[in-house]
N, C-alpha and C positions, 0 to 999 in steps of 0.2 A: 602316623600321626596324623592324618588327615580324620580320620575314625575318631579318634580322640578328641579333636576340635570340632567336628562337626557335629557327630552322635553322640554328644553330652549337654545334657543342658548343667551341669553343676557350676560353672563358669561360662560368662558369653566372652564367645572369640571373634577374632577378626581376621577377615582376608583381605589383602591389599592388592590390587586391579597390577598386572603385569600385563607388557605386547611385547617384549622382547628380552635378551638379556641382559640388557644396560638397566630396564627398569626394574628387573627381578632382582637385580645385585643391588639396587638404591633402596627397595623395600624391605631385604635382609637387611642392610645397613641400621635402617631405622628404627629395626627392632619386630618386625612382624615374624609371626610364626607361621604363615600360610597363606598361598598366592592364589588368586583367581585370574586363570587366562582367559582375559573378557573377548567375546567375539566383535564388538563391537571396535575396541581399541584394537586388537591386532588385524582387522580389516582395513581401520583408519589409517592404520601404520602401513600398511601394504597398499593404498591409495585406491581401497575399493569401499563399495557402499556394504553397510551392514543389512544385505540383502541375499546372503548366501552365492554373492559373487565371487569369492573366495573359494576354490575347490577345497574338499577336505584334504587334499594331501599337502597344500600350500598351509593350511593351517595346522596339521599336523608338526610339519616341519618346523615352525616357528614354536610349537609348545616345547619341542624337544629343545632348543635354544634354552626358553625358559627354564627347563627342567636341569640343565646343563649348569646354568651359573651359579645357580644354590643348590644347598642341600634342603631345602624346605621341601613340603609337600603341595602340590598343585592340584586346584579343583579345576577344570576345564568346562569354560562356557561350550557346550555342545550344539548350540542352536536345537534342531527336532531331530538330529541325528545325521542329517543331509540326505533325507530320501525316508524309504520305508523300514522296516524292521531290519531287514539284510543289511543295509547302508551305516543303520545304527549300530549292529554289533560289530560290523566292520571297523568303522569309526573307533569303537571301544577298543577292539583288540588292539589296533596299531596305538592308540592312548597308551594303553599298557605297556607295549614292548617300547615307547618312547620314553617310559618312567614318568605319566601322570599317577597322582593318586586318587583321582578320583572325576567325574563327568557329571556334569548336569543337562538333561535332557529336557526342552521343551515344549508343550503340547500346541506346538503351531502346524501349521500347513507348508509343506515343501514347493517352492521357496519361500523362505519368512522373510517378512519385512520389522527391522525394530520395531520395537514396542512401542516407544515413542512417536513413530511417525503416521499420522494418519487416526482413524478412528475404525473402533470395533472390528478388528482383526475377526477371521475365521478361525475357531479352533477345530483341531483333530479330533476325529470321533474318539471318544474316551474308550472302548473296546481295541480299536486300533491301535492307539497311543500304549495304552497298558500292554498291547501284543511288542512293542517296541521297546519298552522296558522289560518284561520277561525275557526277549533275547536277549537284551545285552546281559542280564544279571544271567542268564544260562553260558554267555560266553565266558566273561569274567569274573563270575562268582564272587567271593570277597575280595578279591584282588586291588577292584575299585570300589570305592566309594559314588552310588548311585543316587543321585539327586534327582527328585521329579518336580520340575518346575510348573507352575501352573499359572495359566494366562488369563484366566477367566476375568478376575476382577479389572484389569488395565486392558482387557477389550471390554468391557463393558457388560459382560454376562451374568453378573451378580454371584451375589454371596452363597447362594444355595449351590448354585453348579460349581462353584469353586470347591465347597464342601465334600459336594459328591464326586468329586475328580480326584481329592484327596485322600478320599477312602478307596478308592477304585485304583490308584497308584502305589497307595500302600500297600493292597493286596497283591500289585503286580511283582512286589519285591522291593519297591523303594527303600532305600536308608534314612532318608529324610525327604522334606517338602519345602520347596523354594516358594515362597508366594511373594506375586509382585502386583504394585500399585502404580499408579500414574499422579493419583491424587498429592495435595501439598501438605497434608498432613498425615500422620499415621492411624489415623482411627479407623479405616476400615481392615488394616493390617491389624491392630490388636483387636478388633473384632473376630477374625478371622482367627487368630491365637486361642480365644475365649473360645469359641465356639469348637474349634478342632480339639482342644482338650488335650494335648500331648500325645497322642497317639505315636506321631514319630516326631522326631525334634524338626524345629522350624527355622530354616534361614532366607532373611531378608535383604531388599537390596535397596536401602533409603538414598537414590538419586534425586526423586521428586520431594520426600517429604525431610529434606536433609537439618529441618530447623528443629526435631524433635529431638530432645536430649536421649542421650544414652542410657540414661537411667529409667528411662522408660522401658528399654527393653530387657533392662537389669530385671526390671519388675515382674516380670511375664516370664513364659516357658520359651520364649526364642533362644537358640542356640549360637547361632552366627547372624555377625553383617558382612556384607559385602560392599566393601567401597569400590563400585564397580568400573570407573572409568576416569579417575582424577587424575593419575599419572599421564595418561595419553592427553588431556585437557591442557593440563599443566605444561606440558610440552611444546603443543599446540600455540598455547597463548604466549609463551617466553621464545619461541623460534620467529612467532611473525613479529615479535616487538623487534626484537634483535635484526632480523632481517629488515625490517623497514627503517631501522635507525641506520644502519650500516648501509643501504641504499642511498639512505636521504644525505648524509654526511662523508660519504666516499671514502670513509674508514672505520677502524675498529677501536681507536683512542676510546671512545666514550663508551662502548659495552663492555669491554676490558673488565673494570673493576665490580660486575655482574653477571657475570658466568663462569664459570668453572674452571678454576687453572688447570694446567697440565699435569702439575702435581697430584691434583684431587683426582684427576681421571686415572693416573698411574697407580694411587692409592686404592681405589676403589677395586680395579681390577687386578689388584696385585701384581705388580710389574716387578717388585722386589723379589717375590719367590721365583719370580720366571729369571731373574739375574741371577739367584742365588742354584737353582737347578742347574743354569749353563754352566756356573762355575766350577760345581762339582762333575759335573759329566766333564769339562776340559781338563780337572784335575786326574779323574780315573784314565783318562786316555794316556 
């Protein structure tokens, strides 16, 4: 299912961020056909910074919760693979075991720093990162969709470097290219797509250039748009507001009309099915 979404240019597809089982279930209920297990959002939900502070095993445990909560395919933000080629293929093997459908690896150095923090991040050597991609592909084959994420533009290394890396990563076995940018317009992304000429499907993450209409992506060869951290940021804003109000008012009457009811919680997580199952079990006994 993920390969059909990401590796086809016939129709623009969308992946919604999830950072736990609840956010995954909400995204499914909203109608999304695939999920993005965001490194930033998962780290934040665990109380860590997006700088490889959470271990790969903690990360994989969360991905398992996301996979288990829905039947949707999950593309996992694997950062740089948590180390060298050995770490990357171990991560990929564990993600396959936990039911992930794909992994995106970025050409950053370990430990990575979030792309939007700081300036001109160093990039991994092209040949070394290509080796990481090959190791992953040799390990999981076609079982996982392998997306190569290029940080050249967001790191200030220019278009020529981005195109050079895209060709190298395609040769290394990537199924798709994720091109990232920190500019407030999509101009350099669209320039990359034009120069790339559709050798592999292109995935984008319009976190900073969010004002660009989706029609601009439909008119190009972009295959997939990832809404990369919006559930986590929405939850953070809502929880902050509710906590501040409860603290100030020393009560919850004011917030009750604006938060989910318990019936909504029960419906989302299918408590009714649990009750029916329990009833059937008791009758069978």
